[in-house]
C-alpha angles and dihedrals in degrees: 000000000000117000134171120259111245090219108045104009096237121139114259138166118269088233093057107109090201132020111265089212104050104006094240119152114261104235090190095053111160121186112216113265095231090075095235112142111253101183137039090251091052090050089054091050092048092051090051091048090051090049091234115175096229094177092054090041088054089228119147116195114194093002133105094219113190101193126103124266102031143129120206154148131213143158115253103223092197094069104006095244126138118235126203112191148168122209108209127217092266091055097253119131127232113197111215095184138357118179147097098275103099095180091054092047093049092049091054092059093037092058091046091052091051090049092051093049089052090054092049093050092047091054093048097054111121112262123234114250115253115252118256113269121248124237111280124246134191106274097159098134092042092048092053091053091045091050091057090049091050091052090055091045091050092052092050091046091051092053090047092050091051091052092048091048090054091049090048092054090053090050092048094052091045091050093046091053091050091051090049090053092051094047092050100049121107122274117254109259149078124320133182122209122173092341091307119120120227137177127204116208129171098327100325135092123222131187133204103244131156091000094303142079113260137172109278123225114244115268132183095246090060091065102056114348098055094111090066091060100042114126111172147313091231124076117249109219090206093058122113091235130068126252108279090217088067091057125097090246095065120090117182115231111260131184117235122229086221091073093080089241093165124083093198095104122095095266096057109024095102097041112211123349108234089208091065122082122231115235111200088188088085090068120090098232092178096065128081093243 
């Protein structure tokens, strides 16, 4: 819900702990009822409540950790954006999200942490004892025939694996290109080009025309020079245009109940068992996420 800041009068979210415009404390702060962390500090508190071994998990909340094999989130003080990242085993960094929406950034890492805990618990389930072996018999002739069959099966399996590996490489390059496109798109916010006001929002450009926000025709500066014309993510009440968030094109980010955001079911109710050891070898440190 939108409320007015007690300090500067600008419109803010009720779940903003401080005003994005002036930095004043939100005296009407209201954490979302679904229990999902909305801020970096809430994510820290949640991890502590769930008894998660962050050091063993190689998860760094609120820290720009530079070492290899790490997940993390932090606020970039130079531009005020929130960065969700993964440092791979070779030391390179893959940025999952960089933007001004703290709740969205926190949710990205929150969901990944839940996924990783699920994997750990699945690997640490007690294994069923193997059945007792039967007395051996002389299967010499059968074994020779079976050996020939296995050789044929192995050849077929090798060919199949080579085909799947080739398909996987195609998928990896396609996915990497898609991620590059996402990471290199403009930031949501207000832009000014030749005295005309624009707003970029989730893949589309809009312009203030005839006292309303309308779809903007594609122009060359929108493709590569947009950074030069960026004004701000926050609405300026003195501007000649209206707040884009009040237009029919804007849809606030909402969390779906279908994302299993609650840890109240049997698999999550106790958080992490401190008696169990965390094995980071279960993570794919070569992938981007």
